[in-house]
MDAnalysis code that builds the backbone (N, CA, C; Angstrom):
import MDAnalysis as mda
import numpy as np

u = mda.Universe.empty(621, n_residues=207, atom_resindex=np.repeat(np.arange(207), 3), trajectory=True)
u.add_TopologyAttr("name", ["N", "CA", "C"] * 207)
u.add_TopologyAttr("resid", np.arange(1, 208))
u.add_TopologyAttr("resname", ["UNK", "UNK", "UNK", "UNK", "UNK", "UNK", "UNK", "UNK", "UNK", "UNK", "UNK", "UNK", "UNK", "UNK", "UNK", "UNK", "UNK", "UNK", "UNK", "UNK", "UNK", "UNK", "UNK", "UNK", "UNK", "UNK", "UNK", "UNK", "UNK", "UNK", "UNK", "UNK", "UNK", "UNK", "UNK", "UNK", "UNK", "UNK", "UNK", "UNK", "UNK", "UNK", "UNK", "UNK", "UNK", "UNK", "UNK", "UNK", "UNK", "UNK", "UNK", "UNK", "UNK", "UNK", "UNK", "UNK", "UNK", "UNK", "UNK", "UNK", "UNK", "UNK", "UNK", "UNK", "UNK", "UNK", "UNK", "UNK", "UNK", "UNK", "UNK", "UNK", "UNK", "UNK", "UNK", "UNK", "UNK", "UNK", "UNK", "UNK", "UNK", "UNK", "UNK", "UNK", "UNK", "UNK", "UNK", "UNK", "UNK", "UNK", "UNK", "UNK", "UNK", "UNK", "UNK", "UNK", "UNK", "UNK", "UNK", "UNK", "UNK", "UNK", "UNK", "UNK", "UNK", "UNK", "UNK", "UNK", "UNK", "UNK", "UNK", "UNK", "UNK", "UNK", "UNK", "UNK", "UNK", "UNK", "UNK", "UNK", "UNK", "UNK", "UNK", "UNK", "UNK", "UNK", "UNK", "UNK", "UNK", "UNK", "UNK", "UNK", "UNK", "UNK", "UNK", "UNK", "UNK", "UNK", "UNK", "UNK", "UNK", "UNK", "UNK", "UNK", "UNK", "UNK", "UNK", "UNK", "UNK", "UNK", "UNK", "UNK", "UNK", "UNK", "UNK", "UNK", "UNK", "UNK", "UNK", "UNK", "UNK", "UNK", "UNK", "UNK", "UNK", "UNK", "UNK", "UNK", "UNK", "UNK", "UNK", "UNK", "UNK", "UNK", "UNK", "UNK", "UNK", "UNK", "UNK", "UNK", "UNK", "UNK", "UNK", "UNK", "UNK", "UNK", "UNK", "UNK", "UNK", "UNK", "UNK", "UNK", "UNK", "UNK", "UNK", "UNK", "UNK", "UNK", "UNK", "UNK", "UNK", "UNK", "UNK", "UNK", "UNK", "UNK", "UNK"])
u.atoms.positions = np.array([
    [-20.324, 5.274, -17.251],
    [-19.166, 6.171, -17.297],
    [-19.620, 7.623, -17.379],
    [-20.665, 7.854, -18.210],
    [-21.174, 9.217, -18.381],
    [-21.769, 9.727, -17.077],
    [-22.520, 8.874, -16.366],
    [-23.118, 9.304, -15.108],
    [-22.049, 9.605, -14.066],
    [-20.943, 8.830, -14.105],
    [-19.839, 9.085, -13.186],
    [-19.189, 10.432, -13.494],
    [-19.042, 10.734, -14.786],
    [-18.461, 12.015, -15.193],
    [-19.368, 13.165, -14.781],
    [-20.684, 12.973, -14.941],
    [-21.625, 14.029, -14.546],
    [-21.565, 14.268, -13.040],
    [-21.477, 13.165, -12.273],
    [-21.381, 13.297, -10.827],
    [-20.116, 14.043, -10.427],
    [-19.015, 13.723, -11.111],
    [-17.749, 14.411, -10.837],
    [-17.861, 15.886, -11.199],
    [-18.548, 16.164, -12.333],
    [-18.722, 17.548, -12.761],
    [-19.536, 18.350, -11.762],
    [-20.583, 17.733, -11.229],
    [-21.408, 18.431, -10.239],
    [-20.625, 18.701, -8.953],
    [-19.698, 17.792, -8.642],
    [-18.878, 17.999, -7.455],
    [-17.822, 19.071, -7.687],
    [-17.321, 19.159, -8.909],
    [-16.261, 20.107, -9.210],
    [-16.773, 21.542, -9.299],
    [-18.013, 21.708, -9.721],
    [-18.566, 23.053, -9.903],
    [-18.488, 23.914, -8.641],
    [-18.886, 23.402, -7.457],
    [-18.784, 24.250, -6.257],
    [-17.342, 24.594, -5.893],
    [-16.402, 23.706, -6.201],
    [-15.004, 23.972, -5.887],
    [-14.464, 25.115, -6.747],
    [-14.746, 25.052, -8.049],
    [-14.324, 26.131, -8.948],
    [-15.040, 27.428, -8.579],
    [-16.335, 27.309, -8.264],
    [-17.092, 28.496, -7.853],
    [-16.516, 29.086, -6.566],
    [-16.013, 28.212, -5.683],
    [-15.394, 28.692, -4.460],
    [-14.159, 29.531, -4.741],
    [-13.350, 29.097, -5.707],
    [-12.166, 29.871, -6.085],
    [-12.578, 31.240, -6.620],
    [-13.588, 31.244, -7.488],
    [-14.081, 32.510, -8.056],
    [-14.608, 33.419, -6.947],
    [-15.321, 32.836, -5.994],
    [-15.888, 33.645, -4.906],
    [-14.793, 34.212, -4.011],
    [-13.737, 33.425, -3.789],
    [-12.620, 33.927, -2.985],
    [-11.938, 35.118, -3.636],
    [-11.738, 35.020, -4.944],
    [-11.105, 36.115, -5.684],
    [-12.027, 37.337, -5.710],
    [-13.329, 37.112, -5.889],
    [-14.285, 38.230, -5.882],
    [-14.265, 38.950, -4.535],
    [-14.238, 38.174, -3.453],
    [-14.180, 38.774, -2.120],
    [-12.907, 39.574, -1.907],
    [-11.789, 39.064, -2.443],
    [-10.514, 39.775, -2.334],
    [-10.584, 41.134, -3.023],
    [-11.145, 41.177, -4.229],
    [-11.208, 42.446, -4.961],
    [-12.147, 43.436, -4.284],
    [-13.241, 42.939, -3.719],
    [-14.130, 43.827, -2.957],
    [-13.379, 44.422, -1.770],
    [-12.623, 43.585, -1.081],
    [-11.825, 44.041, 0.053],
    [-10.832, 45.115, -0.375],
    [-10.114, 44.872, -1.469],
    [-9.076, 45.812, -1.903],
    [-9.674, 47.134, -2.400],
    [-10.783, 47.057, -3.104],
    [-11.411, 48.281, -3.616],
    [-11.950, 49.135, -2.471],
    [-12.672, 48.505, -1.535],
    [-13.197, 49.260, -0.401],
    [-12.052, 49.825, 0.437],
    [-11.031, 49.011, 0.650],
    [-9.876, 49.452, 1.428],
    [-9.186, 50.638, 0.741],
    [-9.149, 50.610, -0.577],
    [-8.501, 51.682, -1.346],
    [-9.204, 53.019, -1.115],
    [-10.531, 53.020, -1.210],
    [-11.272, 54.279, -1.144],
    [-11.644, 54.689, 0.279],
    [-11.727, 53.737, 1.198],
    [-12.240, 54.032, 2.532],
    [-11.145, 54.096, 3.585],
    [-10.051, 53.376, 3.338],
    [-8.985, 53.323, 4.335],
    [-7.675, 53.782, 3.707],
    [-7.013, 52.883, 2.981],
    [-5.766, 53.231, 2.288],
    [-5.481, 52.168, 1.238],
    [-4.850, 52.510, 0.120],
    [-4.552, 51.511, -0.910],
    [-3.545, 50.464, -0.409],
    [-3.862, 49.191, -0.636],
    [-2.933, 48.115, -0.264],
    [-2.843, 47.087, -1.397],
    [-2.803, 47.575, -2.628],
    [-2.790, 46.687, -3.780],
    [-1.533, 45.830, -3.863],
    [-0.515, 46.173, -3.081],
    [0.723, 45.395, -3.116],
    [0.508, 43.961, -2.619],
    [-0.610, 43.713, -1.890],
    [-0.864, 42.366, -1.391],
    [-1.567, 41.491, -2.428],
    [-1.907, 42.051, -3.600],
    [-2.703, 41.331, -4.589],
    [-2.099, 39.992, -5.016],
    [-0.808, 39.903, -5.389],
    [-0.273, 38.600, -5.841],
    [-0.428, 37.493, -4.792],
    [0.024, 37.768, -3.573],
    [-0.123, 36.771, -2.506],
    [-1.589, 36.580, -2.147],
    [-2.349, 37.674, -2.189],
    [-3.767, 37.603, -1.874],
    [-4.531, 36.690, -2.807],
    [-4.171, 36.694, -4.084],
    [-4.845, 35.817, -5.054],
    [-4.611, 34.351, -4.724],
    [-3.395, 34.035, -4.311],
    [-3.083, 32.647, -3.945],
    [-3.895, 32.230, -2.722],
    [-3.871, 33.079, -1.695],
    [-4.580, 32.768, -0.448],
    [-6.086, 32.711, -0.677],
    [-6.624, 33.687, -1.427],
    [-8.067, 33.733, -1.679],
    [-8.522, 32.535, -2.505],
    [-7.719, 32.116, -3.464],
    [-8.069, 30.962, -4.296],
    [-8.110, 29.681, -3.468],
    [-7.077, 29.498, -2.630],
    [-7.048, 28.314, -1.772],
    [-8.206, 28.337, -0.779],
    [-8.409, 29.489, -0.135],
    [-9.504, 29.603, 0.817],
    [-10.859, 29.378, 0.166],
    [-11.025, 29.928, -1.039],
    [-12.277, 29.736, -1.760],
    [-12.520, 28.281, -2.114],
    [-11.458, 27.559, -2.480],
    [-11.568, 26.122, -2.784],
    [-12.055, 25.363, -1.551],
    [-11.512, 25.695, -0.384],
    [-11.917, 25.036, 0.863],
    [-13.380, 25.339, 1.185],
    [-13.759, 26.606, 1.061],
    [-15.148, 26.996, 1.330],
    [-16.088, 26.338, 0.320],
    [-15.664, 26.250, -0.948],
    [-16.464, 25.565, -1.959],
    [-16.661, 24.101, -1.620],
    [-15.621, 23.463, -1.060],
    [-15.746, 22.067, -0.647],
    [-16.753, 21.894, 0.475],
    [-16.776, 22.847, 1.407],
    [-17.766, 22.797, 2.486],
    [-19.174, 23.007, 1.932],
    [-19.295, 23.927, 0.994],
    [-20.601, 24.190, 0.378],
    [-21.125, 22.939, -0.323],
    [-20.232, 22.203, -0.964],
    [-20.612, 20.948, -1.623],
    [-21.232, 19.977, -0.623],
    [-20.686, 19.940, 0.590],
    [-21.137, 18.982, 1.591],
    [-22.446, 19.395, 2.270],
    [-22.722, 20.692, 2.348],
    [-23.876, 21.144, 3.137],
    [-24.997, 21.744, 2.303],
    [-24.794, 21.899, 0.993],
    [-25.790, 22.657, 0.211],
    [-27.154, 21.983, 0.214],
    [-27.209, 20.642, 0.370],
    [-28.508, 19.961, 0.421],
    [-29.296, 20.369, 1.657],
    [-28.595, 20.816, 2.697],
    [-29.268, 21.243, 3.912],
    [-29.615, 22.715, 3.939],
    [-29.215, 23.451, 2.903],
    [-29.513, 24.878, 2.812],
    [-30.813, 25.105, 2.058],
    [-31.477, 26.238, 2.268],
    [-32.715, 26.522, 1.536],
    [-32.432, 26.728, 0.046],
    [-33.448, 26.547, -0.795],
    [-33.258, 26.741, -2.239],
    [-33.024, 28.203, -2.583],
    [-32.498, 28.444, -3.786],
    [-32.337, 29.804, -4.259],
    [-33.717, 30.462, -4.361],
    [-33.858, 31.736, -4.103],
    [-32.800, 32.743, -3.894],
    [-32.354, 32.890, -2.445],
    [-32.721, 31.949, -1.586],
    [-32.408, 32.077, -0.163],
    [-31.094, 31.398, 0.211],
    [-30.450, 30.737, -0.737],
    [-29.219, 30.012, -0.422],
    [-28.109, 30.959, 0.014],
    [-27.882, 32.015, -0.767],
    [-26.811, 32.966, -0.441],
    [-27.062, 33.669, 0.894],
    [-28.268, 34.193, 1.164],
    [-28.513, 34.783, 2.483],
    [-28.286, 33.787, 3.626],
    [-28.645, 32.516, 3.388],
    [-28.415, 31.496, 4.415],
    [-26.921, 31.301, 4.650],
    [-26.134, 31.345, 3.580],
    [-24.684, 31.230, 3.724],
    [-24.105, 32.415, 4.497],
    [-24.590, 33.607, 4.200],
    [-24.135, 34.796, 4.923],
    [-24.447, 34.649, 6.415],
    [-25.665, 34.182, 6.717],
    [-26.050, 33.976, 8.109],
    [-25.183, 32.905, 8.762],
    [-24.879, 31.843, 8.009],
    [-24.035, 30.763, 8.522],
    [-22.639, 31.275, 8.876],
    [-22.059, 32.072, 7.997],
    [-20.740, 32.647, 8.269],
    [-20.806, 33.584, 9.470],
    [-21.905, 34.324, 9.574],
    [-22.089, 35.198, 10.723],
    [-22.103, 34.425, 12.031],
    [-22.789, 33.276, 12.044],
    [-22.842, 32.424, 13.235],
    [-21.444, 31.893, 13.566],
    [-20.702, 31.496, 12.544],
    [-19.355, 30.946, 12.752],
    [-18.413, 31.989, 13.351],
    [-18.524, 33.231, 12.894],
    [-17.625, 34.292, 13.365],
    [-18.142, 35.027, 14.596],
    [-19.407, 34.812, 14.952],
    [-20.017, 35.548, 16.065],
    [-19.261, 35.410, 17.385],
    [-18.815, 34.210, 17.773],
    [-18.077, 34.126, 19.046],
    [-16.836, 35.011, 19.064],
    [-16.081, 35.012, 17.970],
    [-14.887, 35.846, 17.899],
    [-15.213, 37.322, 17.975],
    [-16.286, 37.734, 17.311],
    [-16.695, 39.145, 17.324],
    [-17.110, 39.568, 18.726],
    [-17.913, 38.733, 19.389],
    [-18.400, 39.078, 20.719],
    [-17.270, 39.077, 21.751],
    [-16.405, 38.076, 21.686],
    [-15.290, 38.018, 22.629],
    [-14.373, 39.225, 22.489],
    [-14.160, 39.664, 21.233],
    [-13.296, 40.819, 21.004],
    [-13.917, 42.108, 21.528],
    [-15.248, 42.143, 21.580],
    [-15.926, 43.354, 22.034],
    [-15.967, 43.496, 23.550],
    [-15.770, 42.392, 24.253],
    [-15.920, 42.433, 25.706],
    [-14.602, 42.217, 26.442],
    [-13.543, 42.759, 25.885],
    [-12.251, 42.746, 26.566],
    [-11.456, 43.978, 26.157],
    [-10.340, 44.179, 26.840],
    [-9.491, 45.324, 26.537],
    [-8.954, 45.201, 25.120],
    [-8.935, 46.278, 24.333],
    [-8.402, 46.211, 22.951],
    [-6.974, 45.675, 22.913],
    [-6.687, 44.897, 21.880],
    [-5.347, 44.336, 21.722],
    [-4.381, 45.333, 21.078],
    [-4.925, 46.290, 20.356],
    [-4.096, 47.241, 19.626],
    [-4.221, 48.626, 20.246],
    [-3.101, 49.252, 20.500],
    [-3.080, 50.627, 20.982],
    [-3.128, 51.553, 19.765],
    [-4.310, 52.130, 19.509],
    [-4.479, 52.919, 18.293],
    [-3.718, 54.239, 18.336],
    [-3.365, 54.673, 19.528],
    [-2.564, 55.896, 19.609],
    [-1.158, 55.660, 19.079],
    [-0.680, 54.421, 19.200],
    [0.634, 54.069, 18.670],
    [0.537, 53.475, 17.269],
    [-0.588, 52.775, 17.011],
    [-0.793, 52.183, 15.688],
    [-0.009, 50.908, 15.450],
    [0.577, 50.332, 16.515],
    [1.364, 49.101, 16.355],
    [1.121, 48.182, 17.547],
    [1.512, 46.921, 17.358],
    [1.521, 45.970, 18.454],
    [2.938, 45.932, 19.012],
    [3.077, 46.242, 20.277],
    [4.398, 46.274, 20.887],
    [4.996, 44.872, 20.931],
    [6.319, 44.746, 20.759],
    [6.971, 43.427, 20.731],
    [6.634, 42.559, 21.936],
    [6.559, 43.162, 23.120],
    [6.292, 42.376, 24.325],
    [4.843, 41.892, 24.404],
    [3.985, 42.403, 23.494],
    [2.581, 42.009, 23.503],
    [2.237, 41.013, 22.400],
    [3.201, 40.674, 21.558],
    [2.932, 39.806, 20.415],
    [2.407, 38.441, 20.858],
    [3.050, 37.856, 21.862],
    [2.627, 36.531, 22.331],
    [1.194, 36.561, 22.856],
    [0.870, 37.578, 23.647],
    [-0.487, 37.712, 24.176],
    [-1.502, 37.870, 23.050],
    [-1.151, 38.661, 22.041],
    [-2.044, 38.884, 20.904],
    [-2.290, 37.578, 20.152],
    [-1.255, 36.781, 19.954],
    [-1.402, 35.514, 19.239],
    [-2.295, 34.549, 20.012],
    [-2.173, 34.543, 21.337],
    [-3.028, 33.682, 22.159],
    [-4.490, 34.087, 21.993],
    [-4.767, 35.383, 22.051],
    [-6.135, 35.874, 21.841],
    [-6.628, 35.502, 20.443],
    [-5.769, 35.656, 19.445],
    [-6.138, 35.370, 18.062],
    [-6.553, 33.911, 17.900],
    [-5.799, 33.021, 18.526],
    [-6.080, 31.589, 18.393],
    [-7.293, 31.181, 19.228],
    [-7.319, 31.599, 20.488],
    [-8.373, 31.152, 21.399],
    [-9.713, 31.834, 21.146],
    [-9.686, 33.094, 20.730],
    [-10.935, 33.842, 20.558],
    [-11.518, 33.720, 19.155],
    [-10.648, 33.552, 18.152],
    [-11.137, 33.570, 16.771],
    [-11.028, 32.216, 16.087],
    [-9.824, 31.682, 15.998],
    [-9.615, 30.483, 15.184],
    [-10.326, 29.250, 15.744],
    [-10.116, 28.962, 17.006],
    [-10.725, 27.761, 17.587],
    [-12.250, 27.840, 17.601],
    [-12.857, 28.950, 18.067],
    [-14.324, 29.018, 18.012],
    [-14.883, 28.911, 16.600],
    [-14.220, 29.534, 15.615],
    [-14.708, 29.470, 14.233],
    [-14.686, 28.038, 13.719],
    [-13.621, 27.305, 14.027],
    [-13.518, 25.921, 13.576],
    [-14.549, 25.037, 14.280],
    [-14.711, 25.230, 15.585],
    [-15.647, 24.401, 16.355],
    [-17.096, 24.674, 15.947],
    [-17.472, 25.945, 15.890],
    [-18.847, 26.290, 15.503],
    [-19.113, 25.872, 14.062],
    [-18.122, 26.085, 13.182],
    [-18.281, 25.644, 11.796],
    [-18.508, 24.147, 11.705],
    [-17.767, 23.380, 12.485],
    [-17.938, 21.929, 12.480],
    [-19.308, 21.508, 12.978],
    [-19.766, 22.151, 14.042],
    [-21.079, 21.810, 14.606],
    [-22.198, 22.120, 13.611],
    [-22.165, 23.325, 13.056],
    [-23.218, 23.729, 12.110],
    [-23.144, 22.893, 10.833],
    [-21.915, 22.634, 10.361],
    [-21.762, 21.826, 9.156],
    [-22.266, 20.412, 9.351],
    [-21.975, 19.822, 10.518],
    [-22.478, 18.483, 10.800],
    [-23.987, 18.441, 10.877],
    [-24.574, 19.503, 11.427],
    [-26.037, 19.577, 11.522],
    [-26.678, 19.708, 10.144],
    [-26.073, 20.493, 9.277],
    [-26.640, 20.701, 7.942],
    [-26.378, 19.518, 7.016],
    [-25.169, 18.980, 7.070],
    [-24.808, 17.915, 6.139],
    [-25.056, 16.515, 6.644],
    [-25.235, 16.365, 7.949],
    [-25.524, 15.071, 8.571],
    [-24.422, 14.040, 8.382],
    [-23.189, 14.490, 8.143],
    [-22.068, 13.562, 8.007],
    [-20.842, 14.153, 8.703],
    [-19.896, 13.264, 9.076],
    [-18.635, 13.739, 9.638],
    [-17.839, 14.526, 8.611],
    [-17.983, 14.134, 7.353],
    [-17.275, 14.840, 6.286],
    [-17.758, 16.284, 6.189],
    [-19.062, 16.481, 6.306],
    [-19.616, 17.841, 6.277],
    [-19.127, 18.642, 7.476],
    [-19.079, 17.994, 8.638],
    [-18.617, 18.687, 9.846],
    [-17.157, 19.104, 9.715],
    [-16.319, 18.202, 9.233],
    [-14.894, 18.502, 9.107],
    [-14.638, 19.578, 8.056],
    [-15.320, 19.462, 6.910],
    [-15.078, 20.426, 5.831],
    [-15.576, 21.816, 6.203],
    [-16.708, 21.896, 6.900],
    [-17.231, 23.203, 7.305],
    [-16.424, 23.782, 8.460],
    [-15.916, 22.913, 9.333],
    [-15.024, 23.387, 10.379],
    [-13.752, 23.976, 9.793],
    [-13.202, 23.304, 8.778],
    [-12.007, 23.818, 8.108],
    [-12.321, 25.112, 7.378],
    [-13.501, 25.181, 6.752],
    [-13.903, 26.409, 6.054],
    [-14.053, 27.567, 7.038],
    [-14.592, 27.288, 8.229],
    [-14.706, 28.323, 9.251],
    [-13.347, 28.838, 9.672],
    [-12.395, 27.929, 9.808],
    [-11.034, 28.313, 10.163],
    [-10.406, 29.174, 9.077],
    [-10.584, 28.765, 7.821],
    [-10.022, 29.503, 6.692],
    [-10.658, 30.877, 6.564],
    [-11.972, 30.962, 6.734],
    [-12.653, 32.252, 6.617],
    [-12.225, 33.190, 7.741],
    [-11.993, 32.623, 8.931],
    [-11.512, 33.447, 10.047],
    [-10.111, 33.976, 9.763],
    [-9.253, 33.135, 9.199],
    [-7.892, 33.555, 8.869],
    [-7.864, 34.579, 7.742],
    [-8.846, 34.474, 6.829],
    [-8.884, 35.373, 5.671],
    [-9.665, 36.640, 5.970],
    [-10.919, 36.703, 5.538],
    [-11.704, 37.932, 5.733],
    [-11.876, 38.340, 7.198],
    [-11.831, 37.357, 8.121],
    [-12.084, 37.682, 9.518],
    [-10.848, 37.943, 10.352],
    [-9.685, 38.042, 9.716],
    [-8.441, 38.102, 10.489],
    [-8.316, 39.343, 11.387],
    [-9.029, 40.409, 11.049],
    [-8.920, 41.641, 11.846],
    [-9.861, 41.687, 13.047],
    [-10.725, 40.706, 13.175],
    [-11.734, 40.734, 14.241],
    [-11.123, 40.932, 15.638],
    [-10.104, 40.146, 16.025],
    [-9.564, 40.336, 17.386],
    [-8.864, 41.678, 17.577],
    [-8.318, 42.227, 16.489],
    [-7.534, 43.446, 16.604],
    [-8.409, 44.709, 16.635],
    [-9.548, 44.650, 15.954],
    [-10.421, 45.815, 15.888],
    [-11.500, 45.822, 16.961],
    [-11.662, 44.688, 17.656],
    [-12.691, 44.586, 18.677],
    [-12.533, 45.629, 19.769],
    [-13.651, 46.262, 20.134],
    [-13.693, 47.261, 21.203],
    [-12.756, 48.449, 20.927],
    [-12.645, 48.812, 19.649],
    [-11.849, 49.977, 19.255],
    [-12.716, 50.885, 18.386],
    [-12.272, 52.110, 18.114],
    [-13.054, 53.010, 17.249],
    [-13.219, 52.493, 15.822],
    [-12.387, 51.527, 15.414],
    [-12.431, 51.043, 14.031],
    [-13.305, 49.809, 13.858],
    [-13.966, 49.365, 14.932],
    [-14.705, 48.108, 14.844],
    [-15.845, 48.183, 13.838],
    [-16.567, 49.300, 13.790],
    [-17.700, 49.425, 12.857],
    [-17.221, 49.313, 11.410],
    [-16.137, 50.004, 11.114],
    [-15.595, 49.963, 9.763],
    [-15.152, 48.540, 9.401],
    [-14.528, 47.861, 10.350],
    [-14.075, 46.499, 10.107],
    [-15.221, 45.544, 9.853],
    [-16.305, 45.682, 10.611],
    [-17.453, 44.787, 10.447],
    [-18.195, 45.062, 9.140],
    [-18.282, 46.324, 8.732],
    [-18.918, 46.651, 7.452],
    [-18.114, 46.055, 6.300],
    [-16.809, 46.162, 6.390],
    [-15.934, 45.589, 5.364],
    [-16.089, 44.075, 5.327],
    [-16.132, 43.449, 6.491],
    [-16.311, 41.999, 6.568],
    [-17.650, 41.572, 5.974],
    [-18.697, 42.340, 6.247],
    [-20.022, 42.023, 5.703],
    [-20.025, 42.122, 4.188],
    [-19.383, 43.154, 3.648],
    [-19.330, 43.321, 2.196],
    [-18.622, 42.139, 1.535],
    [-17.525, 41.708, 2.122],
    [-16.787, 40.565, 1.579],
    [-17.630, 39.300, 1.667],
    [-18.286, 39.099, 2.800],
    [-19.078, 37.885, 3.021],
    [-20.241, 37.790, 2.044],
    [-20.968, 38.897, 1.874],
    [-22.104, 38.903, 0.952],
    [-21.636, 38.648, -0.481],
    [-20.578, 39.325, -0.892],
    [-20.047, 39.132, -2.247],
    [-19.624, 37.686, -2.466],
    [-18.894, 37.122, -1.521],
    [-18.401, 35.755, -1.661],
    [-19.540, 34.749, -1.688],
    [-20.540, 34.935, -0.820],
    [-21.658, 33.992, -0.751],
    [-22.478, 34.001, -2.042],
    [-22.817, 35.191, -2.512],
    [-23.607, 35.290, -3.752],
    [-22.825, 34.724, -4.930],
    [-21.541, 35.044, -5.017],
    [-20.709, 34.542, -6.112],
    [-20.594, 33.030, -6.059],
    [-20.405, 32.475, -4.873],
    [-20.284, 31.022, -4.728],
    [-21.543, 30.307, -5.191],
    [-22.681, 30.756, -4.695],
    [-23.941, 30.089, -5.019],
    [-24.278, 30.221, -6.498],
    [-24.222, 31.437, -7.014],
    [-24.654, 31.661, -8.396],
    [-23.664, 31.077, -9.413],
    [-22.371, 31.177, -9.139],
    [-21.381, 30.601, -10.058],
    [-21.471, 29.084, -10.058],
    [-21.646, 28.484, -8.895],
    [-21.795, 27.036, -8.805],
    [-23.015, 26.562, -9.590],
    [-24.106, 27.271, -9.421],
    [-25.336, 26.920, -10.135],
    [-25.152, 27.062, -11.640],
    [-24.508, 28.140, -12.051],
    [-24.309, 28.396, -13.482],
    [-23.403, 27.333, -14.100],
    [-22.323, 27.001, -13.423],
    [-21.400, 25.991, -13.939],
    [-22.067, 24.624, -14.039],
    [-22.849, 24.274, -13.026],
    [-23.529, 22.981, -13.037],
    [-24.549, 22.907, -14.175],
    [-25.293, 23.998, -14.401],
    [-26.302, 24.002, -15.461],
    [-25.661, 23.956, -16.844],
    [-24.538, 24.648, -17.010],
    [-23.848, 24.666, -18.303],
    [-23.108, 23.361, -18.586],
    [-22.855, 22.593, -17.530],
    [-22.188, 21.312, -17.712],
    [-20.757, 21.418, -18.180],
    [-20.028, 22.436, -17.747],
    [-18.660, 22.642, -18.198],
    [-17.732, 21.479, -17.815],
    [-18.060, 20.793, -16.711],
    [-17.173, 19.752, -16.225],
    [-17.741, 18.358, -16.452],
    [-18.739, 18.253, -17.329],
    [-19.318, 16.963, -17.635],
    [-18.849, 16.457, -18.997],
    [-18.894, 15.155, -19.145],
    [-18.513, 14.542, -20.414],
    [-19.703, 13.780, -20.973],
    [-19.747, 13.766, -22.283],
    [-20.768, 12.991, -22.937],
    [-22.111, 13.719, -23.002],
])
């Protein structure tokens, strides 16, 4: 019974760490956005819900693939690189086509909404899910790892990566990618180190 509880505790640690990492990434996003772009703290309540759920999903993927990742201190950099690979198709596709947003107007025109959504789905969401699934299956060697990492890729694209199609090939692309990198690094380091700390402390173990 005790060994079963310990196994459950080890599985729960990455999930809780994922929630913490999602929230940490959200605050990094809001702070940088406040000082570098414009304050948007009004999104915090909904953002906490979305970041917590997204972090839980990413933590679940980390649970499935962490055995295939290098040991610390290289685990977090490997995660950052993994997320970069997952989002790379969306970033490249956005850079090699006409911008979706007219920055002189600052809005998406109503007649262009459908076209923008098609680009968002085909260029960002689907590639992130597919590449995430492929890489996750390779690292975890199971269908469960492939599915969970594919879902995590989709969630990360919807969350921190949501601006990729809109900022691609525009004057704001550099700023968007720097912001995305800051969120990714913060989330990866928080996920790995919090998961390790929780597992070592045995917060979720019995006996």
